[in-house]
RODO-2510 file (C-alpha; in nm, 4 decimals, decimal comma):
residues 182
     n   res          X          Y          Z
     1     m     2,7105     1,6427    -2,2808
     2     a     2,9731     1,5581    -2,0175
     3     y     2,8339     1,8338    -1,7978
     4     t     2,4774     1,6975    -1,8106
     5     t     2,5355     1,3306    -1,7194
     6     p     2,5354     1,3840    -1,3392
     7     i     2,2294     1,6077    -1,3656
     8     t     2,0375     1,3586    -1,5784
     9     t     2,1364     1,0723    -1,3465
    10     a     2,0212     1,2637    -1,0373
    11     f     1,6852     1,3454    -1,1939
    12     e     1,6360     0,9838    -1,3078
    13     m     1,7112     0,8596    -0,9552
    14     q     1,4626     1,1065    -0,8069
    15     r     1,1892     0,9964    -1,0480
    16     a     1,2649     0,6299    -0,9763
    17     t     1,2283     0,7002    -0,6026
    18     i     0,8940     0,8735    -0,6596
    19     e     0,7677     0,5839    -0,8724
    20     q     0,8882     0,3220    -0,6212
    21     s     0,7184     0,5070    -0,3358
    22     q     0,3949     0,5198    -0,5309
    23     k     0,4132     0,1465    -0,6105
    24     a     0,4896     0,0625    -0,2469
    25     f     0,1868     0,2649    -0,1358
    26     e    -0,0387     0,0914    -0,3883
    27     q     0,0954    -0,2515    -0,2822
    28     t     0,0179    -0,1651     0,0799
    29     l    -0,3407    -0,0845    -0,0181
    30     e    -0,3673    -0,4086    -0,2154
    31     m    -0,2396    -0,6037     0,0858
    32     q    -0,5029    -0,4340     0,3060
    33     q    -0,7750    -0,5300     0,0563
    34     t    -0,6508    -0,8900     0,0554
    35     m    -0,6582    -0,8984     0,4349
    36     n    -1,0123    -0,7552     0,4371
    37     e    -1,1247    -1,0240     0,1936
    38     a    -0,9643    -1,2913     0,4134
    39     v    -1,1559    -1,1612     0,7156
    40     v    -1,4852    -1,1739     0,5219
    41     d    -1,4023    -1,5245     0,4007
    42     s    -1,3322    -1,6334     0,7592
    43     f    -1,6774    -1,5270     0,8849
    44     d    -1,8426    -1,8455     0,7561
    45     s    -1,5900    -2,0738     0,9249
    46     q    -1,6072    -1,8703     1,2489
    47     e    -1,9853    -1,8871     1,2500
    48     s    -1,9779    -2,2608     1,1792
    49     a    -1,7252    -2,3270     1,4566
    50     q    -1,9209    -2,1230     1,7082
    51     r    -2,2481    -2,2878     1,6028
    52     r    -2,0899    -2,6301     1,6566
    53     g    -1,9736    -2,5150     1,9999
    54     v    -2,3262    -2,4027     2,0942
    55     e    -2,4757    -2,7281     1,9605
    56     l    -2,2162    -2,9295     2,1539
    57     t    -2,3100    -2,7448     2,4717
    58     q    -2,6775    -2,8195     2,4045
    59     t    -2,5911    -3,1886     2,3595
    60     m    -2,4000    -3,1873     2,6891
    61     v    -2,6984    -3,0301     2,8692
    62     h    -2,9242    -3,3002     2,7174
    63     s    -2,6810    -3,5686     2,8368
    64     y    -2,6864    -3,4193     3,1856
    65     l    -3,0673    -3,4157     3,1819
    66     d    -3,0625    -3,7797     3,0655
    67     v    -2,8451    -3,8671     3,3659
    68     i    -3,0858    -3,6865     3,6000
    69     e    -3,3858    -3,8574     3,4427
    70     s    -3,2307    -4,2035     3,4686
    71     s    -3,1071    -4,1548     3,8252
    72     m    -3,4232    -4,0004     3,9673
    73     p    -3,7369    -4,2069     3,9121
    74     g    -4,0458    -3,9936     3,8651
    75     a    -3,8540    -3,6897     3,7403
    76     a    -3,9320    -3,7596     3,3746
    77     g    -4,2029    -3,4917     3,3483
    78     t    -3,9869    -3,2255     3,5061
    79     v    -3,6851    -3,3228     3,2982
    80     d    -3,8986    -3,3115     2,9811
    81     e    -4,0100    -2,9577     3,0724
    82     m    -3,6493    -2,8590     3,1397
    83     r    -3,5393    -3,0179     2,8107
    84     a    -3,8100    -2,8251     2,6220
    85     a    -3,7056    -2,4972     2,7930
    86     v    -3,3368    -2,5652     2,7137
    87     d    -3,4189    -2,6467     2,3511
    88     e    -3,6273    -2,3305     2,3211
    89     q    -3,3399    -2,1185     2,4592
    90     y    -3,0815    -2,2870     2,2352
    91     d    -3,3065    -2,2485     1,9287
    92     f    -3,3403    -1,8785     2,0114
    93     l    -2,9635    -1,8499     2,0646
    94     l    -2,8794    -2,0274     1,7376
    95     e    -3,1281    -1,8156     1,5416
    96     n    -2,9852    -1,4935     1,6885
    97     h    -2,6341    -1,6266     1,6386
    98     a    -2,6929    -1,6633     1,2650
    99     e    -2,8537    -1,3190     1,2416
   100     v    -2,5694    -1,1550     1,4323
   101     f    -2,3086    -1,3115     1,2074
   102     e    -2,5027    -1,2141     0,8979
   103     t    -2,5338    -0,8554     1,0238
   104     v    -2,1666    -0,8344     1,1176
   105     a    -2,0604    -0,9792     0,7816
   106     d    -2,2889    -0,7414     0,5891
   107     e    -2,1680    -0,4364     0,7800
   108     y    -1,8054    -0,5399     0,7458
   109     e    -1,8488    -0,5923     0,3712
   110     q    -2,0167    -0,2512     0,3393
   111     g    -1,7239    -0,0993     0,5286
   112     i    -1,4806    -0,2744     0,2961
   113     d    -1,6728    -0,1497    -0,0084
   114     a    -1,6630     0,2069     0,1246
   115     y    -1,2917     0,1697     0,2060
   116     d    -1,2195     0,0271    -0,1398
   117     e    -1,4067     0,3121    -0,3067
   118     l    -1,2259     0,5707    -0,0955
   119     t    -0,8842     0,4176    -0,1600
   120     h    -0,9615     0,3867    -0,5318
   121     d    -1,0446     0,7580    -0,5464
   122     y    -0,7364     0,8384    -0,3404
   123     v    -0,5104     0,6292    -0,5658
   124     e    -0,6539     0,7990    -0,8753
   125     a    -0,5873     1,1419    -0,7247
   126     l    -0,2385     1,0318    -0,6194
   127     d    -0,1686     0,8971    -0,9698
   128     e    -0,2721     1,2316    -1,1202
   129     q    -0,0532     1,4248    -0,8768
   130     v     0,2444     1,1959    -0,9352
   131     a     0,1973     1,2359    -1,3124
   132     m     0,1932     1,6151    -1,2724
   133     l     0,4976     1,6001    -1,0440
   134     t     0,6828     1,3774    -1,2898
   135     e     0,5992     1,6112    -1,5770
   136     a     0,7184     1,9159    -1,3809
   137     h     1,0257     1,7198    -1,2752
   138     e     1,1056     1,6340    -1,6383
   139     e     1,0650     2,0008    -1,7364
   140     l     1,3005     2,1025    -1,4556
   141     e     1,5461     1,8394    -1,5735
   142     a     1,5305     1,9702    -1,9316
   143     q     1,5892     2,3254    -1,8097
   144     s     1,8763     2,2122    -1,5881
   145     v     2,0334     2,0194    -1,8748
   146     d     1,9986     2,3244    -2,1017
   147     v     2,1652     2,5464    -1,8415
   148     a     2,4446     2,2920    -1,7907
   149     e     2,4971     2,2597    -2,1664
   150     q     2,5073     2,6382    -2,2063
   151     w     2,7478     2,6636    -1,9145
   152     g     2,9592     2,3867    -2,0697
   153     d     2,9565     2,5602    -2,4083
   154     q     3,0592     2,8892    -2,2447
   155     m     3,3372     2,7124    -2,0567
   156     e     3,4646     2,5563    -2,3796
   157     t     3,4515     2,8939    -2,5564
   158     l     3,6344     3,0558    -2,2653
   159     q     3,8899     2,7761    -2,2660
   160     h     3,9484     2,8250    -2,6430
   161     q     3,9853     3,1990    -2,5894
   162     v     4,2370     3,1426    -2,3091
   163     e     4,4279     2,8955    -2,5284
   164     d     4,4255     3,1461    -2,8189
   165     l     4,5458     3,4206    -2,5842
   166     q     4,8203     3,1921    -2,4524
   167     d     4,9241     3,1136    -2,8117
   168     q     4,9335     3,4857    -2,8932
   169     v     5,1383     3,5611    -2,5786
   170     t     5,3756     3,2776    -2,6658
   171     d     5,4023     3,4065    -3,0236
   172     v     5,4726     3,7623    -2,9019
   173     q     5,7304     3,6297    -2,6557
   174     e     5,9012     3,4288    -2,9291
   175     r     5,9083     3,7312    -3,1639
   176     a     6,0430     3,9520    -2,8873
   177     a     6,3100     3,6956    -2,8021
   178     n     6,4009     3,6674    -3,1737
   179     a     6,4148     4,0475    -3,2033
   180     v     6,6440     4,0688    -2,9032
   181     d     6,8667     3,7951    -3,0446
   182     a     6,8834     3,9646    -3,3830
***
């Protein structure tokens, strides 16, 4: 078992790295989805702010026309025509503004849906591949541990044989020394 501890530790560290990489990748995708949702959520406030800006500009043009009308006697008919033309243009602009934002939001949401579906499929495929890799990695670890254990057992057997041989040599030396002394 002493021979297998470093091997087992190395394999466990490798698997942990694989799992952490996979989690980091999935967290990155989740963050991207969160950002996409935030963009979609911001469309309403962007549209509202821009609409208020357009309406404010229309109010300023009306105020300007009011100044012209009050400062130029007899221009009321012309100013009324100009006011009607301005209102018609702003109505057209505001209507198109809403349609453009709706179209952009719809297309962006469709893009997000397609992206989410693609990333979901990709994550599933990645999960399957990581599972297969982990399984193969565990099999390689088991084989490596078996080889290390066999090697360790052979080393122990060899060590016992060397010790036995040393004991025999010592015994023969002692007998020879005793024979010489006798």
